[in-house]
VEXPATI-596324 format. One line per field, with one value per atom (N, C-alpha, C): residue number from 0; residue in three letters; atom name; x, y, z. Coordinates in steps of 0.05 Angstrom, whole numbers, always signed. Each point is the difference from the previous one (the first is absolute). Layout:
// VEXPATI-596324
n: [NUM,...]
res: [Ala,...]
atom: [CA,...]
c1: [X,...]
c2: [Y,...]
c3: [Z,...]
// end
This chain:
// VEXPATI-596324
n: [0,0,0,1,1,1,2,2,2,3,3,3,4,4,4,5,5,5,6,6,6,7,7,7,8,8,8,9,9,9,10,10,10,11,11,11,12,12,12,13,13,13,14,14,14,15,15,15,16,16,16,17,17,17,18,18,18,19,19,19,20,20,20,21,21,21,22,22,22,23,23,23,24,24,24,25,25,25,26,26,26,27,27,27,28,28,28,29,29,29,30,30,30,31,31,31,32,32,32,33,33,33,34,34,34,35,35,35,36,36,36,37,37,37,38,38,38,39,39,39,40,40,40,41,41,41,42,42,42,43,43,43,44,44,44,45,45,45,46,46,46,47,47,47,48,48,48,49,49,49,50,50,50,51,51,51,52,52,52,53,53,53,54,54,54,55,55,55,56,56,56,57,57,57,58,58,58,59,59,59,60,60,60,61,61,61,62,62,62,63,63,63,64,64,64,65,65,65,66,66,66,67,67,67,68,68,68,69,69,69,70,70,70,71,71,71,72,72,72,73,73,73,74,74,74,75,75,75,76,76,76,77,77,77,78,78,78,79,79,79,80,80,80,81,81,81,82,82,82,83,83,83,84,84,84,85,85,85,86,86,86,87,87,87,88,88,88,89,89,89,90,90,90,91,91,91,92,92,92,93,93,93,94,94,94,95,95,95,96,96,96,97,97,97,98,98,98,99,99,99,100,100,100,101,101,101,102,102,102,103,103,103,104,104,104,105,105,105,106,106,106,107,107,107,108,108,108,109,109,109,110,110,110,111,111,111,112,112,112,113,113,113,114,114,114,115,115,115,116,116,116,117,117,117,118,118,118,119,119,119,120,120,120,121,121,121,122,122,122,123,123,123,124,124,124,125,125,125,126,126,126,127,127,127,128,128,128,129,129,129,130,130,130,131,131,131,132,132,132,133,133,133,134,134,134,135,135,135,136,136,136,137,137,137,138,138,138,139,139,139,140,140,140,141,141,141,142,142,142,143,143,143,144,144,144,145,145,145,146,146,146,147,147,147,148,148,148,149,149,149,150,150,150,151,151,151,152,152,152,153,153,153,154,154,154,155,155,155,156,156,156,157,157,157,158,158,158,159,159,159,160,160,160,161,161,161,162,162,162,163,163,163,164,164,164,165,165,165,166,166,166,167,167,167,168,168,168,169,169,169,170,170,170,171,171,171,172,172,172,173,173,173,174,174,174,175,175,175,176,176,176,177,177,177,178,178,178,179,179,179,180,180,180,181,181,181,182,182,182,183,183,183,184,184,184,185,185,185]
res: [Met,Met,Met,Val,Val,Val,Asp,Asp,Asp,Val,Val,Val,Asp,Asp,Asp,Asp,Asp,Asp,Asp,Asp,Asp,Pro,Pro,Pro,Ile,Ile,Ile,Glu,Glu,Glu,Leu,Leu,Leu,Val,Val,Val,Ser,Ser,Ser,Ser,Ser,Ser,Asn,Asn,Asn,Tyr,Tyr,Tyr,Glu,Glu,Glu,Glu,Glu,Glu,Trp,Trp,Trp,Cys,Cys,Cys,Glu,Glu,Glu,Gln,Gln,Gln,Phe,Phe,Phe,Thr,Thr,Thr,Gly,Gly,Gly,Glu,Glu,Glu,Arg,Arg,Arg,Asp,Asp,Asp,Arg,Arg,Arg,Ile,Ile,Ile,Arg,Arg,Arg,Thr,Thr,Thr,Ala,Ala,Ala,Leu,Leu,Leu,Ser,Ser,Ser,Thr,Thr,Thr,His,His,His,Ala,Ala,Ala,Leu,Leu,Leu,Asp,Asp,Asp,Ala,Ala,Ala,His,His,His,Ile,Ile,Ile,Glu,Glu,Glu,Arg,Arg,Arg,Ile,Ile,Ile,Glu,Glu,Glu,His,His,His,Val,Val,Val,Gly,Gly,Gly,Ser,Ser,Ser,Thr,Thr,Thr,Ala,Ala,Ala,Val,Val,Val,Pro,Pro,Pro,Asp,Asp,Asp,Leu,Leu,Leu,Ala,Ala,Ala,Ala,Ala,Ala,Lys,Lys,Lys,Asp,Asp,Asp,Ile,Ile,Ile,Val,Val,Val,Asp,Asp,Asp,Leu,Leu,Leu,Asp,Asp,Asp,Ile,Ile,Ile,Val,Val,Val,Val,Val,Val,Ser,Ser,Ser,Asp,Asp,Asp,Arg,Arg,Arg,Ala,Ala,Ala,Val,Val,Val,Ser,Ser,Ser,Asp,Asp,Asp,Ala,Ala,Ala,Ser,Ser,Ser,Leu,Leu,Leu,Ala,Ala,Ala,Leu,Leu,Leu,Glu,Glu,Glu,Ala,Ala,Ala,Glu,Glu,Glu,Trp,Trp,Trp,Gly,Gly,Gly,Gly,Gly,Gly,Lys,Lys,Lys,Arg,Arg,Arg,Val,Val,Val,Lys,Lys,Lys,Asn,Asn,Asn,Ser,Ser,Ser,Asp,Asp,Asp,Gln,Gln,Gln,Trp,Trp,Trp,Gln,Gln,Gln,Pro,Pro,Pro,Val,Val,Val,Phe,Phe,Phe,Arg,Arg,Arg,Val,Val,Val,Glu,Glu,Glu,Asn,Asn,Asn,Gly,Gly,Gly,Gln,Gln,Gln,Arg,Arg,Arg,Phe,Phe,Phe,Asn,Asn,Asn,Asp,Asp,Asp,His,His,His,Val,Val,Val,Phe,Phe,Phe,Ala,Ala,Ala,Val,Val,Val,Ser,Ser,Ser,Ser,Ser,Ser,Asp,Asp,Asp,Arg,Arg,Arg,Trp,Trp,Trp,Lys,Lys,Lys,Ile,Ile,Ile,Ser,Ser,Ser,Val,Val,Val,Val,Val,Val,Thr,Thr,Thr,Arg,Arg,Arg,Asp,Asp,Asp,Val,Val,Val,Leu,Leu,Leu,Arg,Arg,Arg,Met,Met,Met,Tyr,Tyr,Tyr,Pro,Pro,Pro,Asp,Asp,Asp,Leu,Leu,Leu,Cys,Cys,Cys,Arg,Arg,Arg,Glu,Glu,Glu,Tyr,Tyr,Tyr,Glu,Glu,Glu,Glu,Glu,Glu,Leu,Leu,Leu,Lys,Lys,Lys,Arg,Arg,Arg,Asp,Asp,Asp,Leu,Leu,Leu,Ser,Ser,Ser,Asp,Asp,Asp,Thr,Thr,Thr,His,His,His,Asp,Asp,Asp,Asp,Asp,Asp,Leu,Leu,Leu,Ser,Ser,Ser,Ala,Ala,Ala,Tyr,Tyr,Tyr,Ser,Ser,Ser,Lys,Lys,Lys,Gly,Gly,Gly,Lys,Lys,Lys,Thr,Thr,Thr,Gln,Gln,Gln,Phe,Phe,Phe,Ile,Ile,Ile,Arg,Arg,Arg,Arg,Arg,Arg,Val,Val,Val,Leu,Leu,Leu,Asp,Asp,Asp,Thr,Thr,Thr,Ala,Ala,Ala,Arg,Arg,Arg,Lys,Lys,Lys,Glu,Glu,Glu,Asp,Asp,Asp,Leu,Leu,Leu,Pro,Pro,Pro,Tyr,Tyr,Tyr,Glu,Glu,Glu,Phe,Phe,Phe,Thr,Thr,Thr,Val,Val,Val,Pro,Pro,Pro,Ser,Ser,Ser,Leu,Leu,Leu]
atom: [N,CA,C,N,CA,C,N,CA,C,N,CA,C,N,CA,C,N,CA,C,N,CA,C,N,CA,C,N,CA,C,N,CA,C,N,CA,C,N,CA,C,N,CA,C,N,CA,C,N,CA,C,N,CA,C,N,CA,C,N,CA,C,N,CA,C,N,CA,C,N,CA,C,N,CA,C,N,CA,C,N,CA,C,N,CA,C,N,CA,C,N,CA,C,N,CA,C,N,CA,C,N,CA,C,N,CA,C,N,CA,C,N,CA,C,N,CA,C,N,CA,C,N,CA,C,N,CA,C,N,CA,C,N,CA,C,N,CA,C,N,CA,C,N,CA,C,N,CA,C,N,CA,C,N,CA,C,N,CA,C,N,CA,C,N,CA,C,N,CA,C,N,CA,C,N,CA,C,N,CA,C,N,CA,C,N,CA,C,N,CA,C,N,CA,C,N,CA,C,N,CA,C,N,CA,C,N,CA,C,N,CA,C,N,CA,C,N,CA,C,N,CA,C,N,CA,C,N,CA,C,N,CA,C,N,CA,C,N,CA,C,N,CA,C,N,CA,C,N,CA,C,N,CA,C,N,CA,C,N,CA,C,N,CA,C,N,CA,C,N,CA,C,N,CA,C,N,CA,C,N,CA,C,N,CA,C,N,CA,C,N,CA,C,N,CA,C,N,CA,C,N,CA,C,N,CA,C,N,CA,C,N,CA,C,N,CA,C,N,CA,C,N,CA,C,N,CA,C,N,CA,C,N,CA,C,N,CA,C,N,CA,C,N,CA,C,N,CA,C,N,CA,C,N,CA,C,N,CA,C,N,CA,C,N,CA,C,N,CA,C,N,CA,C,N,CA,C,N,CA,C,N,CA,C,N,CA,C,N,CA,C,N,CA,C,N,CA,C,N,CA,C,N,CA,C,N,CA,C,N,CA,C,N,CA,C,N,CA,C,N,CA,C,N,CA,C,N,CA,C,N,CA,C,N,CA,C,N,CA,C,N,CA,C,N,CA,C,N,CA,C,N,CA,C,N,CA,C,N,CA,C,N,CA,C,N,CA,C,N,CA,C,N,CA,C,N,CA,C,N,CA,C,N,CA,C,N,CA,C,N,CA,C,N,CA,C,N,CA,C,N,CA,C,N,CA,C,N,CA,C,N,CA,C,N,CA,C,N,CA,C,N,CA,C,N,CA,C,N,CA,C,N,CA,C,N,CA,C,N,CA,C,N,CA,C,N,CA,C,N,CA,C,N,CA,C,N,CA,C,N,CA,C,N,CA,C,N,CA,C,N,CA,C,N,CA,C,N,CA,C,N,CA,C,N,CA,C,N,CA,C,N,CA,C,N,CA,C,N,CA,C,N,CA,C,N,CA,C,N,CA,C,N,CA,C,N,CA,C,N,CA,C,N,CA,C,N,CA,C,N,CA,C,N,CA,C,N,CA,C,N,CA,C,N,CA,C,N,CA,C]
c1: [+603,+11,-24,-1,-15,+6,-2,+6,-21,+3,-13,-5,+29,-7,-17,-16,-5,-31,-15,-22,-19,-28,-19,-22,-2,-22,-29,-9,-24,-12,-21,-21,-18,+0,-27,-12,-42,-13,+13,-18,+17,-11,+32,+0,+7,-12,+3,+8,-18,+4,+16,+4,+33,+19,+0,+23,+9,-22,+15,+7,-16,+10,+32,+1,+33,+19,-10,+21,-3,-19,+9,+26,-10,+29,+14,+11,+21,+20,-30,+15,+19,-17,+6,+26,+5,+25,+25,-8,+20,+5,-9,+4,+6,+4,+16,+24,+4,+25,+20,-11,+11,+20,-22,+3,+24,+2,+14,+40,-9,+26,-3,-6,+8,-12,-19,-8,-26,-16,-22,-2,+22,+2,+0,+6,-4,-24,-21,-20,-14,-11,-23,-30,-14,-18,+2,-19,-2,-27,-10,-24,-8,-26,-8,-9,+7,-5,+1,-7,+2,-32,-10,-27,-20,+24,-14,-1,+6,-17,-19,-18,-20,-22,-18,-29,-18,+5,-21,+13,+18,+32,+9,-8,+15,+26,+24,+20,+26,+20,+27,-7,+11,-12,+30,+13,+7,+15,+8,-7,+21,-10,+29,-4,+25,+3,+23,-2,+23,+10,+29,+15,+12,-13,+15,+18,+34,+20,+10,+20,+17,+22,+1,+22,+12,+30,+23,-5,-32,-2,-14,-4,-15,+20,+27,+17,-2,-3,+7,-28,-18,-38,+5,-4,+1,+14,+34,+6,-1,-16,-16,-11,-25,-17,-2,+22,+6,+20,+8,+17,-20,-14,-24,-17,-5,-20,+3,+27,+5,-14,-4,-29,+33,-6,+14,+2,+16,+9,+18,-23,+17,+9,+20,+15,-4,-25,-7,+18,+3,+10,+8,+10,+10,-29,-26,-24,-27,+12,-20,+13,-7,+11,-18,-14,-25,+11,-17,+5,-27,+2,-23,+0,-13,-3,-28,+2,-25,-3,-30,+2,-26,+1,-21,-20,+16,-18,-6,+5,-18,+27,-1,+27,-2,+25,+5,+9,+4,+23,+5,+20,+11,+6,-8,+25,+5,+30,+6,+22,-20,-2,+22,+13,+12,-18,-8,-16,+0,+25,-7,-9,-1,-7,-29,-5,-25,-19,+7,-11,-17,+1,-13,-28,-1,-9,-18,+3,-14,-22,+21,-29,-6,-5,-18,-23,+11,-24,-20,+14,-6,-29,+3,-11,-23,+3,-19,-25,+13,-11,-18,+3,-15,-19,+0,-11,-17,+3,-22,-11,-4,-7,-3,-31,-9,-4,+5,-3,+35,+18,+28,+0,-8,+18,-16,-20,-14,+13,+5,+18,+27,+11,+29,-7,-16,-1,-8,-14,-1,+20,+23,+22,+15,+0,+22,-12,-24,-2,+3,+2,+1,+36,+14,+21,+13,-8,+3,-10,-14,-6,+7,+26,+11,+28,+12,+27,+12,+13,+13,+24,+17,+11,-5,+11,-4,+6,+17,+24,-28,-9,-20,-23,-6,-29,-11,+34,+3,-2,+23,-2,-35,-8,-27,-28,+12,-17,+13,+26,+7,-12,-25,-10,-19,-6,-31,+6,+23,+15,+6,+8,+0,-22,-21,-23,-14,+3,-11,+23,+27,+16,-13,-10,-16,-18,-15,-27,+2,+25,+6,+6,+15,+8,-30,-10,-20,-17,-6,-17,+7,+29,+12,+3,+2,+2,+15,-2,+15,+19,+24,+22,+23,+18,+19,+23,-8,+34,-21,+17,-6,-13,-6,-15,+11,+23,+21,-16,+16,-1,+11,-8,+12,+18]
c2: [+334,-31,-26,-18,-12,-25,-7,-25,-18,-20,-32,-7,-3,-14,+14,+22,+13,+0,-7,-9,-9,+12,-15,-9,-21,-23,+13,+21,+16,-10,-12,-1,+22,+12,+24,-14,+9,-9,+9,-14,+4,+26,+15,+31,-8,-23,-11,+23,+15,+23,+19,+6,+21,-18,-33,+1,-5,-12,+1,+26,+27,+17,+8,-7,-3,-18,-26,-13,+9,+18,+15,+20,+14,+22,-15,-17,-12,-10,-16,-18,+26,+18,+26,+8,+1,+18,-27,-24,-19,-6,+9,-8,+32,+15,+33,-8,-7,-8,-15,-27,-24,+17,+18,+3,+27,+24,+9,-12,-20,-30,-12,+2,-6,-28,-12,-32,-6,+19,-2,-33,+1,-27,-27,+9,-27,-7,+15,-1,-19,-18,-19,-1,+10,+11,+6,+13,+11,-2,-12,-13,+16,+7,+7,-39,-8,-16,+2,-20,+1,+10,-1,+3,+28,+15,+28,+0,-19,-9,-18,+2,-20,+7,+9,+13,-14,+14,-4,-18,-1,-11,+26,-11,+16,-4,+19,+1,+13,+4,+14,+22,+28,+15,+17,-31,+4,-11,+17,-11,-12,-26,-13,-1,+3,-2,-31,-8,-16,+12,-2,+19,-27,-3,-23,-3,+4,+3,-25,+5,-14,-8,-21,-16,+18,+4,+23,+25,+10,+29,+10,-27,-1,+24,+1,+15,+23,+9,+24,+11,-15,+16,+10,-22,+8,+27,-7,+30,+22,+1,+23,+11,-20,+9,+16,-21,+16,+26,+8,+18,+28,-16,+29,+12,-20,+7,-12,-17,-3,-23,+5,-34,-12,-28,-20,-22,-4,-13,-33,-30,-20,-18,-8,-20,-32,-9,-22,-21,+11,-25,+9,-9,+7,+9,-26,+1,+19,+19,+10,+15,+30,+27,+11,+1,+23,+22,+29,+25,+11,+2,+3,+38,+18,+31,+0,+21,+21,+24,-1,+23,+17,+27,+19,-19,-9,-12,-34,-11,-25,-28,-14,-19,-13,-9,-14,-24,-15,-35,-6,+18,-3,-23,-21,-35,+7,-1,-2,-33,-12,-31,-7,-20,-9,-17,+8,-18,-23,-19,-29,-4,+11,-3,-2,-29,-2,+12,+19,+16,+15,+24,+11,-15,-18,-25,+0,-19,+3,+22,+20,+33,+4,-5,+3,-28,-17,-20,-2,+4,+9,+22,+24,+16,-5,-13,-6,-23,-14,-23,+15,+12,+10,+27,+8,+15,-14,-23,-19,-21,-6,-12,+11,+10,+16,-16,-23,-15,+2,-4,-9,+29,+22,+28,+4,-8,+8,-17,-28,-10,+0,+4,+26,+21,+10,+32,-15,-14,-14,-11,-14,-8,+13,+27,+26,+17,+1,+18,-25,-22,-19,+3,+0,+5,+22,+29,+22,+5,-17,+1,-14,-21,-16,+0,+18,-4,+29,+13,+27,+2,-26,+0,-8,+16,+8,-34,-12,-20,-36,+9,-23,+0,+33,+0,-13,+7,-9,-30,-9,-26,-16,+9,-13,+7,+6,+2,-18,-17,-15,-23,-16,-16,+2,+27,+11,+5,+17,+8,-29,-18,-30,-10,-1,-3,+17,+32,+20,-15,-9,-2,-26,-24,-23,+9,+15,+13,+7,+17,+14,-34,-17,-20,-23,-5,-13,+9,+29,+19,+8,-19,+11,+22,+25,+24,+14,+12,+14,+20,-21,+26,-12,+25,-4,-15,-9,-16,-27,-8,-32,+11,+3,-1,-4,+9,-15,-9,-21,-7,+15,-1,+19,-23]
c3: [-31,-2,+2,-19,+14,+14,+20,+12,+5,-16,-6,+18,+19,+23,+25,-12,+33,-25,-24,-2,+21,+5,+11,-17,+13,-16,+1,-8,-12,-14,-3,-17,-7,-22,-3,-19,+0,-22,-31,-10,-32,-5,-18,-11,-24,-18,-27,-16,-1,-31,+10,+19,+9,-5,+13,-10,-23,-22,-28,-6,+7,-11,+16,+17,+18,-15,-9,-12,-28,-20,-23,-7,+30,-6,+13,+14,+9,-21,-20,-27,-22,+4,-20,+10,+27,+11,-5,-1,-8,-21,-18,-28,-10,+13,-10,+18,+28,+16,-22,-8,-7,-20,-22,-32,+7,+25,+4,+3,+10,+0,-21,-21,-23,+7,+18,+8,-9,-19,-9,-17,-20,-13,+14,+29,+12,+18,-7,+18,-14,+7,-10,+0,+28,+9,+40,-3,+23,+16,+19,+9,+31,-9,+31,+19,+26,+5,+29,+15,+34,+6,+15,+10,-1,-12,-12,-23,-16,-35,+7,+17,-5,+11,-13,+11,+30,+19,+24,+11,+1,+26,+12,+26,+15,-3,+12,-11,+13,+11,+9,-21,+7,-10,-21,-4,-19,-32,-16,-31,-3,-18,+0,-35,-13,-26,-8,-14,-16,-15,-4,-26,-10,-25,-8,-30,+9,-16,-12,-20,-14,+29,-3,+22,+11,-24,+6,+9,+6,+0,+31,+27,+18,+14,+11,+19,-24,-20,-7,+2,-5,-3,+33,+18,+22,+15,-9,+3,-11,-23,-18,+21,+7,+24,+16,+20,+22,-10,-15,-6,-11,-14,-4,+18,+28,+18,+33,-3,+34,+5,+27,+3,+11,+1,+13,-30,-10,-7,+15,-20,+22,-18,-4,-16,+10,+3,-5,-6,-27,-14,-37,-5,-35,-15,+7,-4,+8,+19,+17,+20,+1,-5,+17,+19,+3,+3,+3,+6,+12,+30,+17,+0,+0,+0,-5,+16,+0,-25,-12,-17,+7,+3,+14,+26,+7,+31,-11,-20,-5,-3,+17,-6,-20,-18,-13,+3,-6,+1,-33,-13,-29,-1,-5,-2,-27,+0,-33,+2,-26,-3,-25,+4,-23,-19,-27,-12,-5,+11,+8,+30,+10,+30,+1,+19,+4,+6,+27,+21,-8,-19,-17,-12,-20,-5,+22,+26,+22,+8,+3,+10,-27,-17,-31,+3,+3,-10,+32,+31,+30,-10,-24,-6,-7,-19,-26,+14,+12,+14,+26,+9,+22,-4,-24,-18,-13,-14,-11,+25,+19,+10,+34,+5,+27,+28,-5,+13,+13,-15,+13,+13,-19,+2,+38,+2,+22,+33,-13,+17,+3,-19,+3,+12,+2,+22,+28,+4,+27,+10,-21,+9,+6,-10,+13,+11,+13,+22,+30,+1,+21,-5,-9,-1,-7,+11,+1,+36,+1,+33,+21,-18,+16,-9,-18,-5,-4,+23,-10,-5,-22,-24,-20,-12,-33,-17,+13,-6,+4,+31,+3,-14,-7,-10,-29,-13,-26,-3,+13,+15,-2,+11,+8,-21,-21,-27,-20,+8,-24,-10,+19,-11,-15,+6,-6,-43,+2,-28,-19,+22,-16,-14,+15,-4,-27,+3,-28,-17,+0,-22,-17,+26,-15,-12,+16,-16,-32,-9,-29,-12,+15,-22,+3,+16,-19,-14,+5,-13,-31,-7,-23,+0,+12,-3,-22,-16,-39,+23,+1,+2,-25,+4,-25,+6,+27,+29,+2,+13,+9,+30,+11,+29,+24,+11,+8,+40,+12,+28,+5,+28,+34,+12]
// end
């Protein structure tokens, strides 16, 4: 069983190609699992997000996926993933219910989001901006290293990144990056 409250904040050098392969396998498993539970029609998109989705960026060795489904399917989808593989499902809200799990030694955070939620949009925009702006990517890595050196609490570590993520979202708006959705605020 995955204990998300006991996750060490340990950054490793980028293993981008391997993490992308891990994402592809997990995405395919998710599609199969949701199809088995007759939920495949509710899938809007499945995105590789977080630091493992950005080339040359140090990250925790955890592959994050945003599984975006119709608003009414969030609970059913997260329950289906938990039923298929186990792991730890957390009902954060009606719009976000992650399932934390391990497959063949690789940790995955499968975040099931309602399509109407802004949280997945923030993840996608952050990933894209960090891919497009190497200076911001380097600055983000420095911030993460500083935070990991000073915090052993995941909540404090995450909160310490908030101002930077706001800047990333502002960059996306100022550069008028093309999305099929409005870039949200944090």
